[in-house]
N, C-alpha and C positions, 0 to 999 in steps of 0.2 A: 667479878669473880665467877669462874666457870664452875659449874656443878654436874656431877654425874652420880647415878645411883645404881647399885648392883643388888639383885635379888638373887641369892645363891641357894643351892640345895642343903648345904650344911656347913659345918665348922671347918672341914678341910678346904673347901673352895674359898671360904672367908679369909683363911690364913694365907693361902697361896695369892689371892687377888690383893690383899693388903700389902704383901711384900712386892709384887709385880708393880703396883701402882707407884710405890716409893722408888723402885728402880727406874720407872719411865719418867715420872713427874718430879722426882727428887723429893727431899724431906724438909727443905728449908721454907717452902711457900705453899704448904698444903694442910688442910684440916681433913682428918679422917675419922668418921664416926662409925664404929661397928656395933650394930644392933641384933638382937635376937628375938624372934617370935615364939611365944609359948602359949599353950592353950589352944582354944578354938574348938569348934563343933560343940561338945557337951561342957567345955570348960571356958569361961571368959578368956578372950585372947588379951595377952599382955605383950607389950613392946619393951623390951629390956636392953638397957645401954651396956654392952660388954666391955667396950674400950673406946677411948677418944684420945686424939693427939691433935694439938692445935699449933698454928704458926702465928707469929706477930703480925706478918703482912702476907696473908694467904692470897694465892692466885687461883687455887682450886679447892673445891669442897667435895669430898667423896663420901657417899653413904654406902656401907655394905650390910646388907640385911641377911642374916641367917634364917632362912624359912622353915628349916627343921625337917624337910623332906621334898623330894623331887616333885611330887604332885602338888605341892603348895607354892611353888615358884610363881606360876602364872596367875594364880587367884590372889596372891599377895600384891602382885604387880597391879592388877585391876582394881584391887581395893585402895591402892595408894597413888596411882598414876596421876589423876587429876590434881590432887593436892601437891604432888611433887612438881608438876608443870607450873602450877600457880606460884610455887616458890622459886622457879627460874632453873629447875634441873633440865638440862638440854639433851641428856641421854638417860634413858632407863632400861637397864640391860639384865635379862635373866641368864643365869648360868646353872645348867644342871647336867648330870650323867644320863647317858643312854641306858646303861645297866638297870634292870634285868632285860630290857626290850631288845629283841634281835636286831642286828645292824640292818636287815632287810626292811625293816619298818621305819628307819631313820627319816626318810623323806616324807612319809605320811605324818610322822610325829612332829617334825619341824612345821610343816604346813598348818597342823592343827594348833600348835602352840603360838605361831605367829599371827594367827587370826585374832582380831579383836572386834567385839560387837560394834555396831554402828555408833552406839552412844559414845564411843572412844575415838571417833573419826578425827577430832582435832589433835589427840594425843598420839595416834598410831605412827606418824613419821619419826617419833622420837623414841620408839620401842623396838627392841629386837631380842631374841633369844638365841643363845649359843649352847650347843649340846656337845659335851665331851665324850668321844667314843673310846671305849665303853664307860670308862671312869676317869676322873682327872688324874688318878694315879697313873694312867698311861703316859700323861706328860712328864711325871716324875721319872717313870721307867726309861723313858727316851732320853733323859739327861743322864747318860750312863757315867759321866765323869764323877757323879756324886758317890758312886759305889766304893771306889777306893777310899773315900773319906770315911765310910762306914767301917771298912777293913780292907787292908791291901790285898787280901786273897780274892776279894770280889772284882779286882781290876782285871782278872782273867775271865773271859767269856767261856772258855773250855772248862774252868773249874765249876761254874754254874750249870753248863750244858750236862757235864758228866753226872751230875747229881739230880737236876731237875728236867732234863730233857729239852731245854731250850736255851738259846744264847741271847740274852737281852741286848748284846752289842750288834747283832746282825738281824734281828727280827723287826717287823713293823709292830711297834707297841699297840697301835689300834686294832691289831688282829687278835689280841688277847682278851677273852671274854671277861675276865675278872683280874685286872691288873693290880688291884689292891691286895688280893690274895697272893699274886705272884711276887710283889715286893716283900710281903711277910715271909714267904717261903724262902726267897733270896737271903734276906737278913738273918733268918734262923740258921742258914748254913754256917754262920760265924758267931752264933750264940746271941743274936740280936733279935728284935721283932719289930713289925710295923703295926701300929694301931691308929685309931682315929681319935685318940685322946688328945687334948689341946697340946700338952707340952711334947708329946711324942711326935705329933704332926709338925709342930714349930721347929723341932730339931732337924727333922728331915728336910723341910723347906729351906731352912737356913744352910744346908749343905748343898743346895743345888747351885750350879753355876749359870747365874741369870745373864751373863754376857753370852754364853753359849745359847741359852734359851732365845735371847733377843736377836742375835746375829745369825743363828743357823737353824736351830730346831724348829722355830716357828714356821719355816718354809716347808717343813715335812708334815706338819700337823695343822690342818686347815682351821679347825675350831680355835686352836691357840693363836694362830695368826690373825683371825678375825677379833678375838678379844684384845690382842695388842694393838690392832688398828683402831679399835674404839678408843682406847686410852690415848694413843698417840694423836689421834684426830682432836681430842680435847685440848692436848698440849698444843697442837699446831694453830687451833683456832685463837688460842689466848694471844698469840703473837700478832694477830691481825690488827 
């Protein structure tokens, strides 16, 4: 059985990756365990199981850890990577947003996050960090087909631009500094809203066109393409 672990910034990333994994690996032969880290620093850290789904004949096992903050992604990986490798996890991947760090500092941030101390020399080849510019919501906004599922009026880029000053159908979504706020502003034009609450985020993710994401959008967004390549690589290696 092939095993992969994701350490993500928050609940939004966890919900999206859970869906993306099912789209790429299928739902018939996969175990998915979603966990959340709570506490730490002055409060004892707890590892809570948020959700689990199991297959009778699994080919894949995926762990998705919600670390609760962007600055905890790497530290949680370092706390768990040795144990995960001993359990046979062949990929340990961190996923976090760039926001609020400016894009000019992306290269420096990536270099720092990808560095592991010498004591993790054996584990380092199995580890990577993926950074969404500026937020994972840029990926949602890039999938413009979902807007008309929210409300038919949002199918018009002009309708949005006349009111908000930008057209999500024609811009580079990674150029927007706070795409989560942009999404909320767009939805509010038709009396809806975007929040990071579990059910609200799940509703939005379920409206995304994953065929469009997998076959087109990925090639416009490097971080999304890298994430999908990781998952597809696990699928490909299971066929050998």
